[in-house]
C-alpha positions as CSV (number, residue, x, y, z in Angstrom):
1,M,0.0,0.0,0.0
2,T,1.1,3.5,-0.7
3,G,1.2,6.0,2.2
4,V,-1.9,7.8,1.0
5,Q,-3.7,4.5,0.5
6,S,-2.8,3.4,4.0
7,V,-4.3,6.6,5.4
8,D,-7.5,6.1,3.4
9,R,-7.8,2.5,4.6
10,A,-7.0,3.3,8.2
11,F,-9.8,5.9,8.2
12,A,-12.2,3.4,6.7
13,V,-11.3,1.0,9.5
14,L,-11.8,3.7,12.1
15,R,-15.3,4.6,10.7
16,A,-16.2,0.9,10.7
17,V,-15.2,0.5,14.3
18,A,-17.0,3.7,15.3
19,T,-20.2,2.7,13.7
20,G,-20.5,-0.8,14.9
21,G,-17.3,-2.2,16.3
22,G,-16.8,-6.0,16.0
23,G,-14.0,-8.3,15.3
24,V,-11.4,-8.4,12.5
25,S,-13.8,-10.2,10.1
26,D,-16.7,-7.8,10.9
27,V,-14.5,-4.8,10.2
28,A,-13.1,-6.4,7.0
29,R,-16.6,-7.1,5.7
30,R,-17.8,-3.6,6.3
31,T,-14.7,-2.0,4.7
32,G,-14.3,-4.4,1.8
33,L,-10.7,-5.0,2.8
34,A,-8.9,-8.3,3.1
35,V,-8.9,-9.8,6.5
36,S,-5.1,-9.8,6.6
37,T,-5.0,-6.1,5.7
38,T,-7.6,-5.2,8.3
39,A,-5.8,-7.1,11.0
40,R,-2.5,-5.2,10.3
41,L,-4.3,-1.9,10.3
42,L,-6.2,-2.7,13.5
43,G,-2.9,-3.7,15.1
44,T,-1.3,-0.4,14.2
45,L,-4.3,1.6,15.3
46,E,-4.4,-0.3,18.6
47,A,-0.7,0.4,19.2
48,Q,-1.4,4.1,18.7
49,G,-4.4,4.0,21.1
50,A,-6.9,4.8,18.3
51,V,-8.8,1.5,18.9
52,T,-9.0,-0.9,21.8
53,R,-10.0,-4.5,22.1
54,H,-12.7,-5.8,24.3
55,D,-13.8,-9.3,25.1
56,P,-15.6,-11.4,24.1
57,G,-14.5,-11.8,20.6
58,P,-12.4,-9.8,20.9
59,S,-14.3,-6.8,19.4
60,Y,-12.7,-3.4,18.6
61,R,-13.9,-0.1,19.8
62,I,-12.7,3.5,19.4
63,G,-9.8,4.2,21.7
64,P,-8.8,7.1,23.9
65,A,-6.5,8.7,21.3
66,V,-9.4,9.4,19.0
67,T,-11.7,10.6,21.8
68,D,-9.0,13.0,23.0
69,L,-8.6,14.4,19.5
70,A,-12.3,14.8,19.2
71,A,-12.4,16.7,22.5
72,T,-9.9,19.3,21.2
73,A,-12.2,19.9,18.2
74,D,-15.4,20.1,20.4
75,P,-14.5,20.5,24.1
76,A,-18.1,20.5,25.1
77,A,-18.7,17.1,23.5
78,G,-15.6,15.8,25.1
79,L,-16.8,17.0,28.5
80,V,-20.2,15.4,28.2
81,G,-18.6,12.0,27.3
82,R,-16.2,12.1,30.2
83,A,-18.7,13.2,32.7
84,R,-21.7,11.1,32.0
85,A,-20.9,8.0,34.1
86,H,-19.9,10.3,37.0
87,L,-23.2,12.1,36.7
88,E,-25.0,8.9,37.0
89,M,-23.1,7.9,40.1
90,L,-23.6,11.3,41.7
91,V,-27.4,11.1,41.1
92,A,-27.5,7.6,42.6
93,E,-25.6,8.9,45.7
94,V,-27.6,12.1,46.4
95,G,-31.0,11.2,44.9
96,E,-31.3,14.5,43.0
97,A,-30.7,15.5,39.4
98,A,-27.2,16.5,38.4
99,G,-25.8,18.2,35.3
100,I,-22.8,19.9,33.7
101,S,-22.5,23.3,32.0
102,I,-20.1,25.6,30.4
103,A,-19.9,29.4,29.8
104,A,-21.7,30.5,26.6
105,G,-20.1,33.9,25.8
106,D,-19.6,36.4,28.6
107,R,-23.0,36.4,30.2
108,S,-24.6,33.0,30.0
109,V,-24.3,29.5,31.2
110,L,-25.1,26.7,28.8
111,Y,-26.4,23.4,30.2
112,L,-24.8,20.4,28.3
113,D,-26.2,17.4,30.0
114,Q,-28.4,16.3,32.9
115,V,-29.2,13.0,34.6
116,D,-32.4,12.8,36.6
117,G,-33.1,11.0,39.8
118,D,-35.9,8.5,40.5
119,Q,-37.9,10.9,42.7
120,D,-41.6,11.2,42.1
121,V,-41.2,15.0,41.9
122,T,-38.4,16.1,39.5
123,L,-37.3,19.3,37.8
124,R,-37.4,19.8,34.0
125,N,-34.3,18.9,32.0
126,W,-32.3,22.0,31.3
127,T,-30.0,20.5,28.6
128,G,-29.5,23.0,25.8
129,E,-30.8,26.0,27.8
130,Q,-28.9,29.2,28.5
131,L,-29.4,31.3,31.6
132,P,-27.7,34.4,33.0
133,L,-24.6,33.6,35.1
134,H,-25.7,35.5,38.3
135,V,-29.0,33.6,38.8
136,V,-27.8,29.9,39.1
137,S,-25.1,28.1,41.1
138,S,-23.2,27.0,37.9
139,G,-23.1,30.6,36.8
140,M,-21.6,31.7,40.1
141,I,-18.9,29.1,39.8
142,L,-18.1,30.2,36.2
143,L,-18.0,33.8,37.4
144,A,-15.7,32.8,40.2
145,S,-13.1,31.5,37.7
146,R,-12.8,35.0,36.1
147,S,-10.8,38.0,37.2
148,D,-12.3,40.7,39.4
149,A,-12.3,43.0,36.4
150,A,-14.3,40.5,34.4
151,V,-16.8,40.2,37.2
152,R,-17.2,44.0,37.4
153,A,-17.7,44.1,33.6
154,Y,-20.4,41.4,33.9
155,A,-22.2,43.4,36.6
156,R,-22.1,46.6,34.5
157,G,-24.1,44.7,31.9
158,G,-27.0,44.6,34.3
159,L,-28.2,42.1,36.9
160,D,-31.7,41.2,36.0
161,R,-34.1,40.2,38.7
162,Y,-35.9,36.8,38.4
163,T,-37.2,36.4,41.9
164,E,-37.1,38.4,45.1
165,H,-33.9,36.4,46.0
166,T,-32.0,37.2,42.8
167,V,-28.6,39.0,43.4
168,T,-29.0,42.4,41.8
169,R,-26.5,44.5,43.7
170,V,-22.9,44.6,42.5
171,T,-21.4,44.5,46.0
172,E,-23.5,41.4,46.8
173,L,-22.5,39.7,43.6
174,R,-18.8,40.3,44.3
175,R,-19.2,38.9,47.8
176,R,-20.9,35.8,46.5
177,V,-18.2,35.3,43.8
178,A,-15.5,35.7,46.5
179,A,-17.2,33.1,48.7
180,A,-17.4,30.6,45.8
181,R,-13.7,31.0,45.2
182,E,-12.9,30.4,48.8
183,D,-15.4,27.5,49.4
184,G,-14.9,25.8,46.1
185,H,-18.6,25.6,45.6
186,A,-21.7,27.8,45.5
187,W,-25.3,27.3,46.6
188,T,-28.3,29.3,45.1
189,V,-31.7,29.2,46.7
190,E,-34.7,30.3,44.6
191,E,-32.6,32.9,42.8
192,F,-33.7,31.9,39.3
193,S,-37.0,30.3,40.1
194,V,-39.1,30.0,43.3
195,G,-38.9,26.4,44.6
196,I,-35.5,25.4,43.1
197,T,-32.3,25.1,45.1
198,S,-28.9,24.1,43.5
199,V,-25.3,23.8,44.3
200,A,-22.3,23.7,41.9
201,A,-18.6,23.1,41.9
202,P,-15.9,23.8,39.2
203,I,-14.7,21.1,36.8
204,R,-11.0,21.8,36.2
205,D,-8.6,20.5,33.6
206,R,-5.2,19.1,34.4
207,D,-3.7,22.6,34.6
208,G,-6.3,23.7,37.2
209,S,-8.3,25.9,34.8
210,T,-12.1,25.8,35.2
211,V,-13.6,24.3,32.0
212,G,-17.1,23.9,33.3
213,A,-19.4,23.4,36.3
214,L,-21.0,20.4,37.9
215,H,-24.3,21.0,39.7
216,V,-27.0,19.2,41.7
217,H,-30.4,20.8,41.8
218,G,-33.8,19.9,43.2
219,P,-37.0,21.2,44.8
220,S,-36.2,23.5,47.7
221,Y,-38.4,21.5,50.1
222,R,-36.2,18.5,49.5
223,L,-32.7,19.9,48.8
224,R,-31.6,22.0,51.6
225,A,-28.9,24.7,51.1
226,G,-25.6,23.8,52.9
227,D,-26.4,20.0,53.0
228,R,-23.0,18.6,53.8
229,A,-23.4,15.2,52.3
230,V,-24.5,16.6,49.0
231,T,-21.7,19.2,49.0
232,L,-19.0,16.5,49.7
233,A,-20.4,14.2,47.0
234,L,-20.5,17.0,44.5
235,L,-16.9,18.1,45.2
236,A,-15.6,14.5,45.0
237,T,-17.4,13.9,41.7
238,A,-16.1,17.2,40.2
239,A,-12.6,16.2,41.2
240,R,-12.9,12.8,39.5
241,I,-14.2,14.4,36.3
């Protein structure tokens, strides 16, 4: 095979693995390549971490090298994939819904994913929604990752009131942001909507930079602000992600 042909065939193998996995014969059949050629390509891709083998079979699946590359092209998608199993474990531990979010521009938080608990009364799924940073716990955490100058700039853009509990004074916002930095988490109680309480913590990359926020939220009558067990579970999960 020429160099270019090898690349073409390697990508054909990767696409076959991504869309269905399977063993060498399965991948060879879907790509139209000889079994011997497919085996050599899978061996090379496995050595590079682009595919991994799983029993029984063995069958091939996309490996960490490819998912890491995908995450650099779309960090949000990479975060969702890495966090999902941890969200499920957190929900099982605390009994309330949990989700992840990132900043969307300078003024909003974007909810990327949510896992619901099995309670009879649950909150709506906020995945895909955007809300102002100052009215939700995730937003407070994302603001806390910014400089004081950036927080002041945010405040100058206006602090809209959603409930009687919404932070609308600049001095109060700065105090809350400072507390979130010191505590490593932030609670909000009915600041966006009456009846909803939430707590969030930062999700950090290997360099310590905040890349998103992890939150737990639930009805205020059930999720009490300052709940130590929920806070500790949240912080531990954020650290694992």
